[in-house]
Every structure is written in structure tokens, then in C-alpha cells.
C-alpha positions as CSV (number, residue, x, y, z in Angstrom):
1,M,8.0,25.1,22.7
2,A,6.4,21.6,23.0
3,K,3.7,23.1,25.2
4,E,2.6,25.4,22.3
5,S,2.3,22.5,19.7
6,I,-0.9,22.3,17.7
7,K,-3.0,19.2,18.5
8,A,-5.9,18.2,16.3
9,S,-7.6,16.3,19.2
10,V,-8.7,19.4,21.0
11,E,-11.5,21.8,20.2
12,Q,-11.1,25.5,19.6
13,E,-11.8,26.6,23.1
14,Q,-9.4,24.0,24.5
15,L,-6.4,25.5,22.7
16,T,-3.6,26.7,25.0
17,D,-2.8,30.4,24.9
18,G,0.5,29.5,23.3
19,A,-1.2,27.5,20.5
20,K,-3.7,30.3,19.9
21,R,-0.8,32.8,19.7
22,L,1.0,30.6,17.2
23,L,-2.0,30.6,14.9
24,V,-2.5,34.4,15.2
25,N,1.2,35.0,14.5
26,A,1.0,32.7,11.5
27,G,-1.6,35.1,10.0
28,S,0.2,38.3,11.1
29,N,0.7,41.2,8.7
30,D,4.3,41.3,9.8
31,R,6.1,39.0,7.3
32,E,8.9,37.9,9.7
33,V,6.5,37.1,12.5
34,A,4.2,35.2,10.1
35,I,6.9,33.1,8.5
36,A,8.5,32.2,11.8
37,A,5.1,30.9,13.2
38,Q,4.3,29.1,10.0
39,A,7.7,27.4,10.1
40,K,7.0,26.1,13.6
41,I,3.6,24.7,12.4
42,A,5.3,23.1,9.4
43,D,7.9,21.4,11.7
44,G,5.2,20.1,13.9
45,V,3.1,18.7,11.0
46,T,6.2,17.0,9.4
47,E,7.0,15.3,12.7
48,A,3.3,14.2,13.0
49,L,3.3,12.7,9.5
50,R,6.5,10.8,10.1
51,N,5.3,9.4,13.5
52,P,1.8,8.0,13.2
53,V,1.7,7.0,16.9
54,Q,2.1,10.5,18.1
55,A,0.4,12.1,15.1
56,E,-2.7,13.7,16.7
57,I,-2.8,16.0,13.7
58,R,-3.9,13.0,11.7
59,E,-7.3,12.6,13.4
60,G,-10.1,12.3,10.9
61,I,-8.1,11.2,7.8
62,M,-10.4,10.6,4.9
63,D,-8.4,7.9,3.2
64,G,-6.5,5.2,5.1
65,D,-3.2,3.7,4.3
66,I,-3.6,0.4,2.4
67,V,0.0,-0.3,1.3
68,S,2.2,0.0,4.3
69,D,1.2,-3.5,5.6
70,I,2.2,-5.0,2.2
71,F,5.4,-3.1,1.2
72,A,8.6,-3.0,3.2
73,S,10.0,0.5,3.3
74,E,13.7,0.8,2.9
75,D,15.7,4.0,3.5
76,F,18.1,4.8,0.7
77,S,18.5,8.5,1.7
78,T,22.1,8.0,2.8
79,T,23.4,6.0,-0.1
80,G,23.2,6.3,-3.9
81,D,23.5,2.5,-4.4
82,M,19.9,1.3,-5.1
83,Q,20.9,-2.1,-6.5
84,I,19.1,-5.2,-5.1
85,P,21.1,-8.4,-5.7
86,L,19.1,-11.3,-7.2
87,D,19.5,-15.0,-6.4
88,L,22.1,-16.7,-8.5
89,L,19.6,-19.4,-9.3
90,T,17.2,-18.0,-11.9
91,P,13.5,-19.0,-11.4
92,G,12.6,-21.8,-13.7
93,T,16.1,-23.2,-14.0
94,E,16.1,-25.1,-10.6
95,K,15.8,-28.5,-12.3
96,E,18.9,-27.9,-14.3
97,H,21.0,-28.1,-11.2
98,V,20.5,-31.8,-10.4
99,A,23.2,-34.3,-9.5
100,Y,23.6,-37.4,-11.8
101,T,25.2,-40.8,-12.0
102,M,28.8,-40.6,-12.9
103,P,30.3,-42.8,-15.6
104,D,33.4,-45.0,-14.8
105,H,35.7,-42.5,-16.5
106,G,35.2,-38.8,-17.0
107,K,35.3,-35.5,-15.2
108,I,32.5,-33.6,-13.6
109,P,31.4,-30.8,-16.0
110,L,31.3,-27.1,-15.0
111,R,28.1,-25.3,-14.3
112,R,28.9,-21.6,-13.8
113,V,26.4,-19.3,-12.3
114,E,26.5,-15.5,-12.0
115,G,24.5,-13.1,-9.8
116,D,22.5,-10.2,-11.2
117,Y,20.7,-7.2,-9.7
118,I,17.7,-5.0,-10.0
119,Q,18.3,-1.2,-10.2
120,L,15.5,0.5,-8.2
121,N,14.1,3.9,-9.4
122,T,12.5,6.6,-7.3
123,Y,10.6,9.8,-8.2
124,P,9.7,13.0,-6.4
125,I,6.1,13.7,-5.5
126,G,4.7,16.9,-4.0
127,S,1.5,18.6,-2.9
128,S,0.5,22.0,-1.4
129,I,-2.4,23.8,0.3
130,D,-3.1,27.3,1.4
131,C,-5.7,29.6,3.0
132,T,-6.1,33.4,3.6
133,R,-4.2,34.9,6.6
134,R,-7.4,36.1,8.2
135,Y,-8.4,32.5,9.0
136,L,-5.3,32.0,11.1
137,R,-5.3,35.5,12.4
138,N,-8.7,34.8,13.9
139,A,-7.3,31.5,15.4
140,R,-9.5,29.3,13.2
141,F,-7.9,26.1,14.3
142,D,-10.6,23.9,12.6
143,I,-9.5,25.4,9.2
144,L,-5.8,24.6,9.9
145,R,-6.7,21.0,11.0
146,R,-8.7,20.4,7.9
147,M,-5.9,21.8,5.7
148,M,-3.4,19.4,7.2
149,E,-5.8,16.5,6.8
150,V,-6.3,17.3,3.1
151,L,-2.6,17.8,2.6
152,E,-1.8,14.4,4.1
153,L,-4.6,12.8,2.2
154,S,-3.0,13.8,-1.1
155,F,0.2,11.9,-0.1
156,V,-1.7,8.9,1.3
157,K,-3.8,8.7,-1.9
158,K,-0.8,9.0,-4.2
159,N,1.1,6.2,-2.3
160,N,-2.0,4.0,-2.2
161,D,-2.5,4.2,-5.9
162,D,1.2,3.9,-6.9
163,G,1.7,0.9,-4.6
164,W,-1.4,-1.0,-5.7
165,Q,-0.9,-0.2,-9.4
166,T,2.5,-1.8,-9.1
167,L,1.0,-4.9,-7.5
168,I,-1.7,-5.2,-10.2
169,T,0.7,-4.6,-13.0
170,A,3.0,-7.3,-11.6
171,G,0.0,-9.7,-11.4
172,K,-1.1,-8.9,-14.9
173,G,2.4,-9.4,-16.2
174,R,2.5,-13.0,-15.0
175,G,-0.1,-14.0,-17.6
176,L,-1.8,-16.2,-15.0
177,V,-5.5,-15.8,-14.0
178,A,-7.2,-18.2,-11.6
179,Y,-11.0,-18.5,-11.8
180,D,-13.7,-20.9,-10.8
181,A,-15.1,-22.2,-14.0
182,D,-18.1,-23.8,-12.2
183,A,-19.2,-20.6,-10.5
184,T,-21.7,-18.0,-11.7
185,A,-19.9,-15.0,-13.2
186,G,-19.7,-12.3,-10.6
187,Q,-20.0,-14.6,-7.6
188,F,-17.0,-15.1,-5.2
189,T,-16.7,-18.6,-4.1
190,P,-14.6,-20.5,-1.5
191,K,-13.3,-22.7,-4.4
192,L,-11.6,-19.6,-6.0
193,A,-9.6,-19.1,-2.8
194,S,-8.6,-22.7,-2.7
195,L,-7.8,-22.7,-6.5
196,M,-5.6,-19.7,-6.2
197,K,-3.7,-21.3,-3.3
198,T,-3.0,-24.3,-5.5
199,V,-2.0,-22.1,-8.5
200,V,0.5,-20.2,-6.4
201,R,2.0,-23.4,-5.1
202,R,2.3,-25.0,-8.6
203,N,3.9,-21.9,-10.0
204,G,6.1,-21.0,-7.0
205,G,9.1,-23.3,-7.7
206,G,10.6,-25.9,-5.5
207,N,8.9,-29.1,-4.3
208,S,6.7,-30.1,-1.4
209,S,9.4,-29.8,1.2
210,S,11.1,-26.5,0.0
211,I,11.6,-24.1,2.8
212,N,11.0,-20.9,0.9
213,R,8.4,-22.1,-1.5
214,K,5.8,-19.4,-2.5
215,R,2.4,-19.7,-0.9
216,L,-0.8,-17.7,-0.9
217,T,-1.2,-15.9,2.5
218,D,-3.6,-13.0,1.7
219,L,-6.4,-12.4,-0.6
220,Y,-7.7,-8.8,-1.4
221,V,-11.3,-8.7,-2.6
222,S,-14.1,-6.1,-3.1
223,P,-16.8,-5.5,-0.4
224,E,-19.2,-7.2,-2.8
225,A,-17.1,-10.3,-2.7
226,M,-17.4,-10.3,1.1
227,E,-21.1,-9.8,0.7
228,D,-21.3,-12.9,-1.5
229,M,-20.4,-15.0,1.5
230,V,-23.8,-14.4,3.0
231,S,-25.4,-16.4,0.1
232,W,-23.0,-19.3,0.4
233,G,-25.1,-22.5,0.8
234,L,-24.4,-25.8,2.4
235,D,-23.2,-27.0,-0.9
236,L,-20.2,-24.6,-0.6
237,I,-19.4,-24.4,3.2
238,S,-20.3,-26.1,6.4
239,D,-23.2,-25.1,8.6
240,D,-21.0,-23.8,11.4
241,L,-19.1,-21.6,9.0
242,R,-22.4,-20.2,7.7
243,S,-23.3,-19.4,11.3
244,E,-20.0,-17.6,11.8
245,I,-20.6,-15.5,8.7
246,H,-24.0,-14.4,9.9
247,R,-22.6,-13.5,13.4
248,S,-19.7,-11.6,11.9
249,E,-19.8,-7.8,12.1
250,S,-18.2,-7.6,8.6
251,G,-20.7,-10.1,7.2
252,G,-18.0,-12.5,6.1
253,V,-15.2,-14.7,7.3
254,S,-11.7,-13.3,7.9
255,G,-10.1,-16.2,6.0
256,M,-10.2,-19.8,4.8
257,Y,-7.7,-22.5,4.0
258,G,-5.0,-20.5,5.8
259,V,-5.5,-17.5,3.6
260,N,-6.4,-14.1,5.1
261,F,-9.2,-12.1,3.4
262,H,-9.1,-8.3,3.1
263,D,-11.8,-6.1,1.5
264,L,-10.8,-3.0,-0.4
265,D,-13.2,-0.3,-1.6
266,E,-11.0,0.3,-4.6
267,L,-11.7,-3.2,-5.9
268,G,-15.0,-4.2,-7.6
269,V,-17.0,-3.5,-10.8
270,G,-16.5,0.1,-11.9
271,Q,-14.0,0.8,-9.1
272,E,-10.6,2.4,-9.9
273,Y,-8.3,-0.6,-9.3
274,Q,-10.6,-2.8,-11.4
275,N,-10.7,-0.1,-14.1
276,Y,-6.9,0.1,-14.0
277,Y,-6.5,-3.6,-14.5
278,T,-8.8,-3.4,-17.5
279,A,-7.0,-0.4,-18.9
280,I,-3.6,-2.1,-18.9
281,G,-5.1,-5.1,-20.8
282,G,-5.7,-7.4,-17.9
283,L,-7.8,-10.5,-18.7
284,M,-10.4,-12.4,-16.6
285,G,-11.6,-15.9,-16.9
286,G,-14.8,-16.7,-18.8
287,S,-17.4,-13.9,-18.4
288,D,-16.1,-12.8,-15.0
289,T,-16.6,-9.2,-14.0
290,E,-14.0,-8.4,-11.4
291,I,-10.6,-9.4,-10.0
292,V,-9.2,-10.5,-6.7
293,V,-5.5,-10.1,-5.9
294,G,-3.6,-12.8,-4.1
295,L,-0.3,-12.1,-2.4
296,D,2.4,-14.1,-0.6
297,Q,3.3,-11.8,2.3
298,S,5.3,-14.4,4.2
299,S,8.5,-12.6,3.2
300,A,7.4,-9.1,2.1
301,D,10.9,-7.6,2.6
302,S,12.2,-9.8,-0.2
303,S,9.3,-9.3,-2.6
304,F,7.5,-6.0,-2.0
305,L,9.8,-3.0,-1.6
306,H,9.1,0.8,-1.1
307,P,12.5,2.5,-1.5
308,V,12.6,6.0,0.0
309,T,15.4,8.5,-0.8
310,E,13.7,11.5,0.8
311,D,11.3,11.5,3.7
312,L,8.1,13.5,3.6
313,T,8.7,17.0,4.8
314,I,6.1,19.8,5.2
315,T,7.4,23.4,4.6
316,E,5.9,26.8,4.9
317,D,5.5,28.8,1.7
318,E,7.2,32.1,2.2
319,S,6.1,33.5,-1.2
320,L,2.4,33.8,-0.3
321,H,2.6,36.5,2.4
322,R,2.3,39.4,-0.1
323,S,-0.9,37.8,-1.5
324,G,-2.5,37.6,2.0
325,L,-2.2,33.9,2.0
326,V,-0.7,31.2,4.3
327,G,0.4,28.1,2.6
328,F,2.2,24.8,3.2
329,Y,3.7,22.4,0.7
330,G,5.2,18.9,1.1
331,S,7.6,16.8,-0.9
332,M,9.1,13.3,-0.7
333,E,10.9,10.9,-3.1
334,G,10.3,7.2,-3.2
335,G,9.2,4.3,-5.4
336,W,7.5,0.9,-5.5
337,A,8.8,-2.4,-6.7
338,V,7.7,-6.1,-6.8
339,L,11.0,-8.0,-6.8
340,D,9.5,-11.4,-7.5
341,V,6.2,-11.6,-9.4
342,R,5.7,-15.1,-8.1
343,H,4.4,-13.4,-4.9
344,V,1.4,-12.0,-6.8
345,L,-1.5,-13.8,-8.5
346,V,-4.7,-12.3,-10.0
347,G,-7.9,-14.2,-9.8
348,S,-11.4,-13.4,-11.2
349,F,-15.0,-14.2,-10.5
């Protein structure tokens, strides 16, 4: 049956006879034949969505995944225990556990500690799409391909938004906003990146030699912030770095001070993640107009978690045949969590 699989990388005339027959059967007037063919298509699409490396059906996706590189996905489908144990040392109490000089007489006092845990929550999400049977009966593969692209887009978009809203909410909840008071409002400067690096360090616990101390590793900015790099003068950066910016295909540098830069279309004045930050009461420094999001991704599996209790599955809709339609729907159950807000810092410019 593998030889009859539908592949989005081929054009209509390149489809095998088996693949064409599968499409025609999916649009058949015979309900049993149609449902059986639709089930084969749904199984193939489900496998493609779960395995991006072999997912030729994903060609031409409109929105890309912008959360998987940040959050660590953890499978909870085989267990009902979604408790994540916390460190017995509560952040902010580290300096309470310091040895001291003993008097000549007296016992060492007790300092009892107890561990706690976070209970993770997940929620179901779903999406569907359909077309008339005549499209598939005429072997219109381009229609099927577009249907699957749009169906996947709905899940990609939902996960992007939920993941990033979780990050932004965590950053807002810290009550810390780093900004360059000497910069013109609306201009991204290298000093802001350096300042955020220091703020993360100062508020990350531990001391200079702590092994697991929090640090800024990645900075997410708008395309306009990347564009600001072109106008950086010699008073902000060196001449060789200016030359690198002008030679760069992206029009900016990939990072500074050991911090990686990433541009997101969803950040920027009037864009949805900026609007979300404003809607939840997020503040910015001075008269600044947009935010940047700094993350410590050095140990993502201990800070950014994507619990999954049900993998994404695409299924044929057997109820549409009477209406002359062919449909597919998908569902999954998961969630998003920032286990330690010290890994997130919002800045503004």
C-alpha cells in the first residue's frame, strides 16, 4: 500500500495509478468504497504530520513552527501523573542556607526543607476541513494537497499562539522590564541586549561561579528591530561589525555578547504578540513602543515544557457522504508551561 501513498511533491500528471485511484475512490458514490479510501488518506496524513522529516504532504506550509525549538515536548499519554517536582530550595531563599560560626556550647539548629510540585494541565484542540466529492472523484490532487496544508496550518497556528502567549505571560508576570533609557523610543540598540543579559544574571540567583545560574541565550525581536541595525553608527558598534551587517542577507547580525538574535513577524508595533502583551497589562519602559523577549534556553527541558497527552491524529469524517462531501478532522491534547519564570525576561525599545 506504500506505493499508493499520496505525496505533495509531485504534480497531478506524475501521480501513480494507485494514487489516482485512491483519490477517485475517496469521492465515490459508494459509501463503503469512499470511506475506506478516505481512511487510507487520513492515516497517511497523520503519519506525515507526526514525522516532519518524511512529511512530503507538508510542502508549502503557510505558517512555520516557531515554538518547537523553545519548548521541550514530553509525552504523558501513557500516564495520568502530570506532576513536575520542584527543587527543594525555593528561589530567593538561597542565602538563608549559609553555614555560620558555632558558639562554644550549643547544638546545630534544624532547617527542614520540603519538596513541592507543579500540576500540569492539558486541553483538547481540534480542527476540520472538507470539500465536495466531485473534486476527489476527478482526481484533483491539488485540492487535496491544499486542504491538508490548511488543516495543518490550523494546528501550527494554534500551537504557535498558545506557546508564545505562555512565554509572554510569564515574562509579564515577573514585573521586570529592561530598557535602554538613553535610546530613542522605537530604536533597538546593542545596549538593550547587553542590559538584558545583565538583568537576567542579577535576577537569576546564585553567584558568579554557580553552575546552573540563569543567563540570556536568545533574544526574539521584530523584523523592524533587525532593520534598526543598519542605522547603527560607530558610536554604537565597531566598523567591522557595521560591515558585517551590510553584507548580511538578513540585514542584521545573528547575535551579540553571546546572545542569539531571532526575528519574529508576530512581534512589532501593531502585531499580534505585541498587542497580546498590551492586552494583558504589560508595561514598557519610558515611551517605548514595542517589546523584545529574552529567554534562557540553556536548559529548556527544565523550564519550557509542552506536555502532550494525545498526539495529533487526522480522521476521515464518515458523516459527510450523504451531503456529497469529503471531510477530515484532527484532534490532539496538550498544554504549555513555563516552570521557572527566571528563564524569561521582557525588554522594550
